C-alpha positions in Angstrom: 1.6 26.4 5.9 -1.1 24.1 7.2 -0.4 20.5 6.1 -3.5 18.4 5.5 -4.2 14.7 4.9 -7.4 14.1 2.9 -9.3 10.8 3.4 -12.4 9.9 1.4 -13.2 6.8 -0.6 -14.7 8.7 -3.5 -12.1 9.9 -6.0 -14.3 12.7 -7.3 -14.9 14.1 -3.8 -11.2 14.1 -3.0 -10.6 16.0 -6.3 -13.2 18.6 -5.5 -12.0 19.1 -1.9 -8.4 19.3 -3.1 -9.3 22.0 -5.6 -10.9 24.1 -2.9 -7.9 23.7 -0.6 -5.5 24.5 -3.5 -7.0 27.9 -3.8 -5.7 28.8 -0.3 -1.9 29.5 -0.4 -1.7 28.7 3.3 -2.9 25.1 3.0 -1.1 22.1 1.4 -2.5 18.6 0.8 0.4 16.4 1.7 -1.3 13.0 1.1 -4.7 11.4 0.1 -6.2 8.2 1.4 -9.1 6.1 0.0 -10.0 4.3 3.3 -9.6 4.7 7.0 -6.7 2.2 7.4 -4.7 4.0 4.7 -5.5 7.3 6.4 -3.9 6.1 9.7 -0.8 4.8 7.9 -0.3 8.0 5.9 -0.8 10.1 9.0 2.0 8.3 10.7 4.2 8.8 7.6 3.5 12.4 6.9 2.5 13.8 10.3 0.0 16.4 9.0 -1.4 19.3 11.1 -5.0 18.3 10.2 -6.7 15.1 9.0 -9.8 15.7 6.9 -11.8 12.5 7.3 -15.0 11.1 5.8 -17.2 8.8 8.0 -18.2 5.9 5.7 -15.1 4.3 4.2 -13.9 0.7 3.6 -11.5 -1.3 5.7 -11.7 1.1 8.6 -14.5 3.6 8.8 -14.0 7.2 9.8 -15.3 6.9 13.3 -12.9 4.0 14.1 -10.1 5.9 12.3 -10.7 9.0 14.6 -10.2 6.9 17.7 -7.0 5.4 16.3 -5.6 8.7 15.2 -6.2 10.3 18.6 -4.4 7.4 20.3 -1.4 7.5 17.9 -1.1 11.2 17.2 -3.1 13.3 19.8 -1.4 16.5 18.5 -3.0 16.1 15.1 -6.4 17.7 14.6 -9.1 15.6 13.1 -11.9 17.3 11.1 -14.8 15.2 9.9 -16.2 16.1 6.5 -19.2 14.0 5.5 -22.7 13.9 4.0 -24.0 12.2 7.1 -25.2 14.8 9.6 -27.3 12.5 11.9 -27.0 13.2 15.6 -25.5 9.7 16.2 -22.6 10.4 13.8 -22.0 13.8 15.3 -22.0 12.5 18.9 -19.8 9.5 18.1 -17.3 11.6 16.1 -16.9 14.2 18.8 -16.9 11.5 21.5 -14.0 9.7 19.8 -12.0 12.9 19.7 -12.7 14.7 16.5 -12.0 18.5 16.8 -14.7 19.5 14.3 -17.5 18.3 12.1 -18.5 19.7 8.6 -21.1 18.7 6.0 -20.1 18.3 2.4 -23.1 20.3 1.4 -21.8 23.3 3.3 -20.1 26.4 2.0 -16.5 25.9 0.9 -15.5 28.8 3.1 -16.6 26.7 6.1 -14.1 24.0 5.0 -11.2 26.5 5.0 -12.3 28.1 8.3 -12.6 24.7 9.9 -9.1 23.6 8.8 -7.6 26.9 10.1 -9.4 26.6 13.4 -8.4 23.0 14.0 -4.8 23.6 13.0 -4.7 26.4 15.6 -5.9 24.0 18.3 -9.5 25.2 18.4 -12.7 23.4 17.6 -15.0 24.0 14.7 -18.6 22.9 13.9 -20.5 24.0 10.7 -23.4 26.2 11.6 -26.0 23.5 10.9 -24.1 21.0 13.0 -23.6 23.5 15.8 -27.4 24.2 15.8 -28.1 20.5 16.3 -25.5 20.1 19.1 -26.8 23.2 20.9 -30.4 21.9 20.6 -29.4 18.5 22.0 -27.4 20.2 24.8 -30.3 22.5 25.7 -32.8 19.7 25.8 -30.8 17.8 28.5 -29.0 20.6 30.1 -30.9 20.6 33.4 -30.1 17.0 34.0 -26.3 17.4 33.3 -25.6 20.8 34.7 -25.0 19.6 38.3 -22.6 16.9 37.2 -20.7 19.4 34.9 -20.4 21.9 37.7 -19.0 19.2 40.0 -16.4 18.4 37.4 -15.2 21.9 36.8 -15.1 22.6 40.5 -11.8 20.6 40.6 -10.1 23.2 38.4 -8.0 26.1 39.6 -9.2 29.7 39.0 -6.7 30.1 36.2 -7.8 26.8 34.6 -11.4 27.9 34.8 -10.4 31.2 33.0 -8.7 29.1 30.2 -11.6 26.7 30.0 -14.1 29.6 29.4 -12.0 30.8 26.5 -11.6 27.2 25.1 -15.4 27.1 25.3 -15.6 30.3 23.3 -13.6 28.6 20.6 -10.3 30.5 21.0 -7.0 28.9 20.0 -4.0 28.6 22.4 -2.4 31.6 20.9 -5.6 33.7 21.2 -6.0 32.6 24.8 -2.4 33.5 25.6 -2.9 37.1 24.2 -6.2 37.5 26.1 -4.8 36.4 29.5 -1.3 37.8 29.0 0.4 34.4 29.1 2.9 32.7 27.0 1.5 30.1 24.6 3.4 27.2 26.3 1.7 28.0 29.6 -1.7 28.0 28.0 -0.9 24.6 26.4 0.0 23.2 29.8 -3.2 24.6 31.3 -5.3 23.0 28.5 -3.6 19.7 29.0 -4.3 19.8 32.8 -7.9 20.8 32.1 -8.4 17.8 29.8 -6.9 15.5 32.4 -8.9 16.8 35.3 -12.2 16.8 33.3 -11.4 13.4 31.8 -12.1 15.0 28.4 -10.6 13.6 25.2 -10.3 17.0 23.5 -11.2 20.7 23.5 -14.7 20.0 22.1 -15.6 17.8 25.1 -14.1 20.4 27.5 -16.1 23.2 25.8 -19.3 21.2 26.1 -18.7 20.7 29.9 -18.0 24.4 30.2 -21.3 25.1 28.5 -23.2 22.6 30.6 -21.6 24.0 33.8 -22.8 27.5 33.0 -19.3 29.0 32.8 -19.9 30.6 29.4 -23.1 32.2 30.6 -21.4 33.4 33.8 -18.5 34.9 31.8 -20.9 36.7 29.4 -22.9 38.1 32.4 -19.7 39.4 34.0 -18.7 41.2 30.8 -22.2 42.8 30.6 -21.9 44.1 34.2 -18.6 45.8 33.7 -18.8 49.6 33.2 
């Protein structure tokens, strides 16, 4: 059972999202908050697996709440769900440590998929948000590639293998199966990777892997294999 905290200042939105989540027997809404401050307090009280967070809320907005949630409970995944898909909001949310970003106008199946992915320790972006992120990355990739390659050069070969799979969106359990490791070892590698790369979360680490060309190199290696 995935335990979810839902935070949105609009009662009707919360009711609609709660109805979508109630249709999935593997997801339970354990608490609801009407503002960012209440979300932080309820997170500490209930310790959910995933916090579903709007951006614009009173008392403490979603972006400030993400930063506080990551400081107080780094093991809890934060998934942004908002009507505001501007690049600034996406960049700030991911920069503060959100594990995913969804738009309220998206398909309800994206919401369920995003919650499952974040609960498993992976990252999730809705297709429209992913397109915007990739476009932005591609536009500035040439200027950032060298810096990214320098950062990932500090990783061990095994950490680089793990980083490639993190960049591909795999959870710790999936990485463990792929590399024939125990999940605890993968978790330790991911923690070391985040520390070495000075990344707040898996999303930032995945972006560095992309900018450094690790994902392209891994795809090319698979293509060359007989």
